[in-house]
MARBA-3410 file (N, C-alpha, C, O; in Angstrom, 1 decimal):
189
-18.3,6.8,2.0,-17.2,6.3,2.8,-16.0,6.1,1.9,-16.1,5.7,0.7 ~ -14.8,6.4,2.4,-13.6,6.3,1.7,-13.2,4.8,1.4,-13.2,4.0,2.3 ~ -13.0,4.6,0.1,-12.6,3.2,-0.3,-11.1,3.0,-0.2,-10.3,3.7,-0.9 ~ -10.7,2.2,0.8,-9.3,2.0,1.1,-8.8,0.6,0.6,-9.5,-0.4,1.0 ~ -7.8,0.6,-0.2,-7.2,-0.7,-0.6,-5.9,-0.9,0.3,-5.0,-0.1,0.3
-5.9,-2.0,1.0,-4.7,-2.4,1.7,-3.9,-3.4,0.8,-4.3,-4.5,0.6 ~ -2.8,-2.9,0.3,-2.0,-3.7,-0.7,-0.8,-4.3,0.0,0.1,-3.7,0.5 ~ -0.8,-5.7,0.0,0.3,-6.5,0.5,1.3,-6.5,-0.7,1.0,-7.2,-1.7 ~ 2.5,-5.9,-0.5,3.4,-5.7,-1.6,4.4,-6.9,-1.8,5.2,-6.9,-2.7 ~ 4.3,-7.9,-0.9,5.2,-9.0,-1.0,4.7,-10.0,-1.9,3.5,-10.2,-2.1
5.6,-10.7,-2.7,5.2,-11.7,-3.6,5.8,-13.1,-3.2,5.4,-14.1,-3.9 ~ 6.6,-13.1,-2.2,7.2,-14.4,-1.8,6.1,-15.3,-1.2,5.3,-14.8,-0.5 ~ 6.1,-16.6,-1.5,5.0,-17.4,-1.0,5.1,-17.6,0.5,4.0,-17.9,1.1 ~ 6.2,-17.4,1.1,6.3,-17.5,2.6,6.4,-16.2,3.3,6.9,-16.1,4.4 ~ 5.9,-15.1,2.7,6.1,-13.8,3.3,5.4,-13.6,4.6,4.3,-14.0,4.8
6.1,-12.9,5.5,5.5,-12.5,6.8,4.5,-11.3,6.6,3.8,-11.0,7.5 ~ 4.6,-10.8,5.4,3.7,-9.6,5.1,2.3,-10.0,5.0,1.4,-9.1,5.3 ~ 1.9,-11.2,4.7,0.5,-11.5,4.5,-0.2,-11.5,5.9,-1.3,-10.9,6.0 ~ 0.3,-12.1,6.9,-0.3,-12.0,8.2,-0.4,-10.5,8.7,-1.4,-10.1,9.3 ~ 0.7,-9.8,8.5,0.7,-8.4,8.8,-0.4,-7.6,8.1,-1.1,-6.8,8.6
-0.5,-7.8,6.7,-1.5,-7.2,5.9,-2.9,-7.6,6.4,-3.8,-6.7,6.4 ~ -3.1,-8.8,6.8,-4.4,-9.2,7.3,-4.7,-8.4,8.6,-5.8,-7.9,8.7 ~ -3.8,-8.3,9.5,-4.0,-7.5,10.7,-4.3,-6.0,10.4,-5.2,-5.4,10.9 ~ -3.5,-5.5,9.4,-3.7,-4.1,9.0,-5.1,-3.9,8.4,-5.8,-2.9,8.8 ~ -5.5,-4.9,7.6,-6.9,-4.8,7.1,-8.0,-4.8,8.1,-8.9,-4.0,8.1
-7.8,-5.7,9.1,-8.8,-5.7,10.2,-8.8,-4.4,11.0,-9.8,-4.0,11.4 ~ -7.6,-3.9,11.3,-7.5,-2.6,12.0,-8.2,-1.5,11.2,-8.8,-0.6,11.8 ~ -8.0,-1.5,9.9,-8.6,-0.5,9.0,-10.1,-0.6,9.1,-10.8,0.4,9.1 ~ -10.6,-1.8,9.1,-12.1,-2.0,9.2,-12.6,-1.5,10.5,-13.7,-0.9,10.6 ~ -11.9,-1.8,11.6,-12.3,-1.4,12.9,-12.2,0.1,13.1,-13.0,0.7,13.9
-11.4,0.8,12.3,-11.3,2.2,12.3,-12.6,2.9,12.1,-13.0,3.9,12.7 ~ -13.4,2.3,11.1,-14.7,2.8,10.9,-14.8,3.8,9.8,-15.9,4.1,9.3 ~ -13.7,4.4,9.3,-13.8,5.4,8.3,-13.6,4.9,6.9,-13.5,5.8,6.0 ~ -13.5,3.6,6.7,-13.2,3.1,5.4,-14.0,1.9,5.0,-14.5,1.2,5.8 ~ -14.2,1.8,3.7,-14.6,0.5,3.1,-13.3,-0.1,2.6,-12.7,0.4,1.7
-13.0,-1.2,3.2,-11.6,-1.8,3.0,-11.6,-3.0,2.1,-12.5,-3.9,2.2 ~ -10.7,-3.0,1.1,-10.4,-4.1,0.2,-9.0,-4.6,0.4,-8.1,-3.8,0.1 ~ -8.8,-5.8,0.7,-7.4,-6.3,0.8,-7.0,-6.7,-0.6,-7.7,-7.3,-1.4 ~ -5.7,-6.4,-1.0,-5.2,-6.7,-2.3,-3.8,-7.4,-2.1,-2.9,-6.8,-1.4 ~ -3.6,-8.5,-2.6,-2.3,-9.3,-2.5,-1.6,-9.3,-3.9,-2.1,-9.9,-4.8
-0.5,-8.6,-4.0,0.2,-8.6,-5.2,0.6,-10.0,-5.7,0.7,-10.2,-7.0 ~ 0.8,-10.9,-4.8,1.1,-12.3,-5.3,0.0,-12.9,-6.0,0.2,-13.6,-7.0 ~ -1.3,-12.6,-5.6,-2.4,-13.1,-6.3,-2.7,-12.3,-7.6,-3.2,-12.9,-8.6 ~ -2.4,-11.1,-7.6,-2.5,-10.3,-8.9,-1.6,-10.8,-10.0,-2.0,-10.9,-11.1 ~ -0.4,-11.2,-9.5,0.6,-11.8,-10.4,0.8,-11.1,-11.7,0.8,-11.7,-12.8
1.1,-9.8,-11.6,1.5,-9.1,-12.9,2.8,-9.6,-13.4,3.7,-9.8,-12.7 ~ 2.9,-9.6,-14.8,4.2,-9.9,-15.4,5.0,-8.6,-15.3,4.6,-7.6,-14.9 ~ 6.3,-8.7,-15.7,7.1,-7.5,-15.8,6.4,-6.6,-16.8,5.9,-7.1,-17.8 ~ 6.5,-5.3,-16.6,5.8,-4.4,-17.5,5.9,-4.7,-18.9,7.0,-4.8,-19.5 ~ 4.8,-4.9,-19.6,4.7,-5.4,-21.0,3.8,-4.6,-21.8,3.4,-5.0,-22.9
3.5,-3.4,-21.4,2.6,-2.5,-22.2,3.4,-1.7,-23.2,4.4,-1.2,-22.9 ~ 2.9,-1.7,-24.4,3.6,-1.0,-25.5,3.6,0.6,-25.3,4.5,1.3,-25.7 ~ 2.5,1.1,-24.7,2.3,2.5,-24.6,2.7,2.9,-23.1,2.7,2.1,-22.2 ~ 3.1,4.2,-23.0,3.4,4.7,-21.6,2.1,4.7,-20.8,1.0,4.8,-21.3 ~ 2.3,4.4,-19.5,1.2,4.3,-18.5,0.3,5.6,-18.5,-0.9,5.6,-18.3
1.0,6.7,-18.7,0.3,8.0,-18.6,-0.8,8.2,-19.7,-1.7,9.0,-19.6 ~ -0.7,7.4,-20.8,-1.7,7.4,-21.8,-3.0,6.7,-21.4,-4.1,7.1,-22.0 ~ -2.9,5.8,-20.5,-4.1,5.0,-20.1,-4.6,4.0,-21.2,-5.6,3.5,-21.1 ~ -3.7,3.9,-22.2,-4.0,3.0,-23.4,-3.4,1.6,-23.1,-2.2,1.5,-23.4 ~ -4.2,0.7,-22.6,-3.6,-0.6,-22.1,-4.0,-1.7,-23.1,-5.1,-1.9,-23.4
-3.0,-2.4,-23.6,-3.1,-3.5,-24.6,-3.5,-4.8,-23.9,-4.1,-5.6,-24.6 ~ -3.2,-5.0,-22.6,-3.4,-6.3,-22.0,-4.4,-6.3,-20.9,-4.6,-5.3,-20.2 ~ -5.2,-7.4,-20.9,-6.3,-7.5,-19.9,-5.8,-7.4,-18.5,-6.4,-6.9,-17.6 ~ -4.6,-8.0,-18.2,-4.1,-7.9,-16.8,-3.9,-6.5,-16.4,-4.0,-6.1,-15.2 ~ -3.5,-5.6,-17.3,-3.3,-4.2,-17.0,-4.6,-3.5,-16.8,-4.8,-2.7,-15.9
-5.6,-3.8,-17.7,-6.9,-3.2,-17.6,-7.5,-3.6,-16.2,-8.2,-2.8,-15.6 ~ -7.3,-4.9,-15.8,-7.9,-5.4,-14.5,-7.2,-4.6,-13.4,-7.9,-4.2,-12.4 ~ -5.9,-4.5,-13.4,-5.1,-3.8,-12.4,-5.5,-2.3,-12.3,-5.7,-1.8,-11.3 ~ -5.7,-1.7,-13.5,-6.1,-0.4,-13.6,-7.5,-0.2,-12.9,-7.7,0.8,-12.1 ~ -8.4,-1.0,-13.2,-9.8,-0.9,-12.6,-9.7,-1.1,-11.1,-10.4,-0.4,-10.4
-8.9,-2.0,-10.6,-8.8,-2.2,-9.2,-8.2,-1.0,-8.5,-8.8,-0.5,-7.5 ~ -7.1,-0.5,-9.0,-6.5,0.7,-8.4,-7.4,1.9,-8.5,-7.5,2.7,-7.6 ~ -8.0,2.1,-9.7,-8.8,3.3,-9.9,-10.0,3.3,-9.0,-10.6,4.3,-8.7 ~ -10.5,2.1,-8.5,-11.7,2.0,-7.7,-11.4,2.5,-6.3,-12.3,2.6,-5.5 ~ -10.1,2.7,-5.9,-9.8,3.1,-4.5,-9.7,4.6,-4.4,-9.4,5.3,-5.4
-10.0,5.1,-3.2,-9.8,6.5,-2.9,-8.5,6.7,-2.2,-7.9,7.8,-2.2 ~ -8.0,5.7,-1.6,-6.8,5.7,-0.7,-6.2,4.3,-0.6,-6.8,3.3,-0.9 ~ -4.9,4.3,-0.2,-4.2,3.1,-0.1,-3.4,3.0,1.2,-3.0,4.0,1.8 ~ -3.2,1.8,1.7,-2.2,1.5,2.7,-1.3,0.4,2.0,-1.8,-0.6,1.6 ~ 0.0,0.7,1.9,0.9,-0.2,1.3,1.6,-0.9,2.5,2.3,-0.3,3.3
1.6,-2.2,2.5,2.3,-3.0,3.5,3.5,-3.6,2.7,3.3,-4.6,1.9 ~ 4.7,-3.0,3.0,5.8,-3.4,2.2,7.0,-3.9,2.9,7.3,-3.4,4.0 ~ 7.6,-5.0,2.4,8.8,-5.5,3.0,10.0,-4.7,2.5,10.0,-4.0,1.6 ~ 11.1,-4.9,3.3,12.4,-4.3,2.8,13.3,-5.5,2.4,13.5,-6.4,3.2 ~ 13.8,-5.4,1.2,14.8,-6.4,0.8,16.1,-5.6,0.4,16.0,-4.7,-0.4
17.2,-6.0,1.0,18.4,-5.4,0.7,18.4,-3.8,0.8,19.0,-3.1,0.0 ~ 17.7,-3.3,1.8,17.7,-1.9,2.0,16.6,-1.1,1.2,16.6,0.1,1.3 ~ 15.8,-1.8,0.4,14.9,-1.1,-0.5,13.6,-1.8,-0.6,13.4,-2.9,0.0 ~ 12.7,-1.3,-1.4,11.4,-2.0,-1.7,11.6,-2.9,-2.9,12.6,-2.8,-3.6 ~ 10.7,-3.8,-3.0,10.8,-4.9,-4.0,10.6,-4.5,-5.4,9.8,-3.6,-5.7
11.2,-5.2,-6.3,11.0,-5.0,-7.8,9.6,-5.3,-8.2,9.0,-4.5,-9.0 ~ 8.9,-6.4,-7.7,7.5,-6.6,-8.1,6.6,-5.5,-7.7,5.6,-5.2,-8.4 ~ 6.9,-4.9,-6.6,6.0,-3.7,-6.1,6.3,-2.5,-7.0,5.3,-1.9,-7.4 ~ 7.5,-2.2,-7.3,7.8,-1.1,-8.2,7.1,-1.3,-9.6,6.6,-0.4,-10.2 ~ 7.2,-2.6,-10.0,6.6,-3.0,-11.3,5.1,-2.7,-11.3,4.5,-2.2,-12.2
4.4,-3.1,-10.2,3.0,-2.9,-10.1,2.7,-1.4,-10.1,1.6,-1.0,-10.7 ~ 3.5,-0.6,-9.5,3.3,0.8,-9.5,3.4,1.3,-10.9,2.6,2.1,-11.4 ~ 4.5,0.9,-11.6,4.8,1.4,-12.9,3.8,1.1,-14.0,3.8,1.7,-15.0 ~ 3.0,0.1,-13.8,2.0,-0.3,-14.8,1.0,0.8,-15.0,0.4,0.9,-16.1 ~ 0.8,1.7,-14.0,-0.2,2.7,-14.0,0.4,4.1,-13.8,1.5,4.2,-13.3
-0.4,5.1,-14.0,0.0,6.4,-13.7,-1.2,7.2,-13.1,-1.3,7.6,-12.0 ~ -2.2,7.5,-14.0,-3.3,8.4,-13.6,-4.1,7.8,-12.5,-4.7,8.5,-11.7 ~ -4.2,6.5,-12.4,-4.9,5.8,-11.4,-4.4,6.1,-10.0,-5.2,6.0,-9.0 ~ -3.2,6.4,-9.8,-2.6,6.7,-8.5,-2.7,8.2,-8.1,-2.8,8.5,-7.0 ~ -2.8,9.0,-9.1,-2.7,10.5,-9.0,-3.7,11.0,-8.0,-4.9,10.8,-8.1
-3.2,11.8,-7.0,-4.1,12.5,-6.1,-4.6,11.7,-5.0,-5.5,12.2,-4.2 ~ -4.2,10.5,-4.9,-4.8,9.6,-3.8,-3.9,9.5,-2.6,-2.7,9.5,-2.7 ~ -4.6,9.5,-1.4,-3.9,9.3,-0.2,-3.3,8.0,0.0,-3.8,7.0,-0.5 ~ -2.1,7.9,0.6,-1.4,6.7,0.8,-0.7,6.7,2.2,-0.1,7.6,2.6 ~ -0.8,5.5,2.9,-0.1,5.3,4.1,0.8,4.2,4.0,0.6,3.3,3.1
1.9,4.2,4.7,2.9,3.1,4.6,3.1,2.3,5.9,3.2,2.9,7.0 ~ 3.1,1.0,5.7,3.4,0.1,6.8,4.5,-0.8,6.3,4.3,-1.6,5.5 ~ 5.7,-0.5,6.8,6.9,-1.3,6.3,7.3,-2.3,7.4,7.0,-2.1,8.6 ~ 8.0,-3.3,7.0,8.5,-4.3,7.9,9.8,-4.9,7.4,10.1,-4.9,6.2 ~ 10.5,-5.5,8.4,11.8,-6.2,8.1,12.0,-7.2,9.1,11.5,-7.2,10.2
12.9,-8.1,8.8,13.4,-9.1,9.8,14.3,-8.5,10.8,14.4,-8.9,12.0 ~ 15.0,-7.4,10.4,16.0,-6.8,11.3,15.4,-5.6,12.0,14.2,-5.4,12.1 ~ 16.3,-4.8,12.6,15.9,-3.7,13.5,15.3,-2.5,12.9,14.7,-1.6,13.6 ~ 15.4,-2.3,11.5,15.0,-1.0,10.9,13.5,-1.0,10.7,12.9,0.1,10.5 ~ 12.8,-2.1,10.7,11.4,-2.2,10.4,11.0,-1.8,9.0,9.9,-1.5,8.7
12.0,-1.8,8.1,11.8,-1.5,6.7,11.7,0.0,6.4,11.4,0.4,5.3 ~ 12.1,0.8,7.4,12.1,2.3,7.2,12.9,2.7,5.9,12.4,3.6,5.2 ~ 14.1,2.1,5.6,14.8,2.5,4.4,13.9,2.3,3.1,14.0,3.0,2.2 ~ 13.2,1.2,3.1,12.3,0.9,2.0,11.2,1.9,1.8,11.0,2.4,0.7 ~ 10.6,2.3,2.9,9.6,3.3,2.9,10.1,4.7,2.5,9.5,5.4,1.7
11.3,5.0,3.0,11.9,6.3,2.6,12.3,6.3,1.1,12.2,7.3,0.5 ~ 12.7,5.1,0.6,13.0,5.1,-0.8,11.8,5.2,-1.7,11.8,5.7,-2.8 ~ 10.7,4.7,-1.2,9.4,4.7,-1.9,8.8,6.1,-2.0,8.1,6.4,-3.0 ~ 9.0,6.9,-1.0,8.3,8.3,-0.9,8.5,9.1,-2.2,7.6,9.7,-2.7 ~ 9.8,9.3,-2.7,9.9,10.1,-3.9,9.1,9.5,-5.1,8.6,10.3,-6.0
9.0,8.2,-5.2,8.2,7.6,-6.3,6.7,8.0,-6.1,6.1,8.4,-7.1 ~ 6.2,7.9,-4.9,4.8,8.3,-4.7,4.5,9.7,-4.9,3.5,10.1,-5.5 ~ 5.5,10.6,-4.5,5.3,12.0,-4.7,5.4,12.3,-6.2,4.6,13.1,-6.7 ~ 6.2,11.7,-7.0,6.3,11.9,-8.4,5.0,11.5,-9.1,4.7,12.1,-10.1 ~ 4.3,10.5,-8.6,3.1,10.1,-9.1,1.9,11.0,-8.7,0.8,10.9,-9.3
2.2,11.9,-7.8,1.2,12.9,-7.4,0.3,12.3,-6.3,-0.8,12.8,-6.0 ~ 0.8,11.3,-5.6,0.0,10.7,-4.5,0.2,11.6,-3.3,1.1,12.4,-3.3 ~ -0.6,11.4,-2.3,-0.6,12.2,-1.1,-0.2,11.3,0.1,-1.0,10.7,0.8 ~ 1.1,11.2,0.4,1.6,10.4,1.5,1.2,10.9,2.9,1.3,12.1,3.1 ~ 0.8,10.0,3.7,0.4,10.4,5.1,1.7,10.8,5.8,2.8,10.4,5.5
1.6,11.8,6.7,2.7,12.3,7.5,3.3,11.2,8.3,4.6,11.1,8.5 ~ 2.5,10.4,9.0,3.0,9.3,9.8,3.0,8.0,9.0,2.4,7.8,8.0 ~ 3.9,7.1,9.5,4.0,5.7,9.0,4.2,4.8,10.1,4.5,5.2,11.2 ~ 4.2,3.5,9.8,4.4,2.4,10.7,5.6,1.6,10.3,5.7,1.2,9.1 ~ 6.5,1.3,11.2,7.6,0.4,10.9,7.6,-0.8,11.9,7.4,-0.6,13.1
7.7,-2.0,11.3,7.6,-3.2,12.2,8.9,-4.0,12.1,9.2,-4.7,11.1 ~ 9.8,-3.8,13.1,11.1,-4.5,13.1,10.9,-6.0,13.6,9.9,-6.3,14.3 ~ 11.8,-6.8,13.2,11.8,-8.2,13.8,10.5,-9.0,13.5,10.0,-9.7,14.4 ~ 10.0,-8.9,12.3,8.7,-9.4,12.0,8.6,-10.9,12.2,7.5,-11.4,12.6 ~ 9.6,-11.7,11.9,9.5,-13.2,12.1,9.1,-13.6,13.5,8.4,-14.5,13.8
9.5,-12.8,14.5,9.2,-13.1,15.9,7.7,-12.7,16.2,7.2,-13.1,17.3 ~ 7.1,-11.9,15.4,5.7,-11.5,15.6,4.7,-12.3,14.9,3.5,-12.0,15.0 ~ 5.1,-13.3,14.2,4.2,-14.2,13.5,4.0,-15.5,14.3,5.0,-16.2,14.5 ~ 2.8,-15.7,14.7,2.5,-16.9,15.5,1.5,-17.8,14.9,1.1,-17.5,13.7 ~ 1.0,-18.8,15.6,0.0,-19.7,15.0,-1.3,-19.0,14.6,-2.0,-19.5,13.8
-1.6,-17.9,15.3,-2.8,-17.2,15.0,-2.6,-16.1,14.1,-3.5,-15.3,13.8 ~ -1.4,-15.9,13.5,-1.1,-14.8,12.6,-0.2,-13.8,13.2,0.7,-14.1,14.0 ~ -0.4,-12.5,12.8,0.4,-11.5,13.3,0.0,-11.1,14.7,-1.1,-10.9,15.0 ~ 1.0,-11.1,15.6,0.8,-10.7,17.0,1.4,-9.3,17.2,2.6,-9.2,17.5 ~ 0.5,-8.3,17.2,1.0,-6.9,17.2,1.4,-6.5,18.6,0.8,-6.8,19.6
2.6,-5.9,18.7,3.0,-5.2,19.9,2.0,-4.2,20.3,1.3,-3.6,19.4 ~ 1.8,-4.0,21.6,0.7,-3.1,22.0,0.7,-1.7,21.4,-0.3,-1.2,21.0 ~ 1.9,-1.1,21.3,2.0,0.3,20.7,1.6,0.4,19.3,1.3,1.4,18.8 ~ 1.7,-0.7,18.5,1.5,-0.7,17.1,0.1,-0.4,16.7,-0.1,0.3,15.7 ~ -0.9,-0.8,17.5,-2.3,-0.5,17.2,-2.5,1.0,17.2,-3.1,1.6,16.3
-1.9,1.7,18.1,-2.1,3.2,18.2,-1.3,3.9,17.1,-1.8,4.9,16.5 ~ -0.1,3.4,16.7,0.6,3.9,15.6,-0.2,3.8,14.3,-0.3,4.7,13.5 ~ -0.7,2.6,14.1,-1.5,2.4,12.8,-2.8,3.3,12.8,-3.2,3.8,11.8 ~ -3.4,3.4,14.0,-4.6,4.3,14.0,-4.2,5.7,13.6,-5.0,6.4,12.9 ~ -3.0,6.2,14.0,-2.6,7.5,13.6,-2.4,7.6,12.1,-2.8,8.6,11.4
-1.9,6.6,11.4,-1.7,6.6,10.0,-3.1,6.5,9.3,-3.3,7.3,8.3 ~ -4.0,5.7,9.8,-5.3,5.7,9.3,-6.0,7.0,9.4,-6.7,7.4,8.5 ~ -5.9,7.7,10.5,-6.4,9.0,10.7,-5.9,10.0,9.6,-6.6,10.8,9.0 ~ -4.5,9.9,9.4,-3.9,10.8,8.4,-4.5,10.5,7.0,-4.8,11.4,6.2 ~ -4.6,9.2,6.6,-5.1,8.8,5.3,-6.5,9.3,5.1,-6.9,9.8,4.1
-7.3,9.1,6.2,-8.7,9.5,6.1,-8.8,11.0,5.9,-9.6,11.5,5.1 ~ -8.0,11.8,6.6,-8.0,13.3,6.5,-7.6,13.7,5.1,-8.2,14.6,4.5 ~ -6.5,13.0,4.5,-6.0,13.4,3.2,-7.1,13.0,2.1,-7.3,13.8,1.2 ~ -7.7,11.9,2.3,-8.8,11.5,1.3,-10.0,12.4,1.4,-10.6,12.8,0.4 ~ -10.3,12.8,2.6,-11.5,13.8,2.8,-11.1,15.1,2.2,-12.0,15.8,1.5
-9.9,15.6,2.3,-9.4,16.8,1.8,-9.5,16.8,0.3,-10.0,17.7,-0.4 ~ -9.0,15.7,-0.3,-9.1,15.5,-1.8,-10.5,15.5,-2.3,-10.9,16.1,-3.3 ~ -11.4,14.8,-1.6,-12.8,14.8,-2.0,-13.5,16.1,-1.9,-14.2,16.5,-2.8 ~ -13.1,16.9,-0.9,-13.7,18.3,-0.7,-13.2,19.2,-1.9,-13.9,20.0,-2.4 ~ -11.9,19.0,-2.2,-11.3,19.8,-3.3,-11.9,19.5,-4.6,-12.1,20.4,-5.5
-12.2,18.2,-4.9,-12.8,17.8,-6.2,-14.3,18.3,-6.3,-14.8,18.6,-7.4 ~ -15.0,18.5,-5.1,-16.3,19.0,-5.2,-16.3,20.5,-5.5,-17.2,20.9,-6.2 ~ -15.4,21.2,-4.9,-15.3,22.7,-5.2,-14.7,23.0,-6.5,-14.7,24.2,-6.9 ~ -14.0,22.1,-7.1,-13.3,22.4,-8.4,-14.2,22.5,-9.6,-13.8,22.7,-10.7
END
């Protein structure tokens, strides 16, 4: 079964992304094609990049990097639940990506972006795509954008609009297909 990590990229203590990431995690489990692990960057609490060697060497001096490396390496695919701040993705998220290199390479990734405003974080997702491509990741063709997220957080957590469940299912299907394609290619290689 494909090991999928759902990474909540927000680090703010009051982030709307956590209830959204929880909902995404539950939807991924219900999909049935994944062994799902939720990952919260706020809990990982990486410092700003402090490794003396380039990430591409895989030579990590710090335990926090070795732990992050093992966590990321253990996944076959990812769903990134990312906020948009000032038209882009957050510095802590970019930092978490930059700690590693080979651990990301060749892995499927889906994007679920969100914002308080009407864009749903689409500019942040669009800004992230070249970074993911540069790392050799395999981005899903479809993505999910959640506009006006503060209005969708209630006492029970994230209250998904009806159409969102189907949109996320499409992204999960894309990620599953990309991960299966990669697995098949590695078997024949």
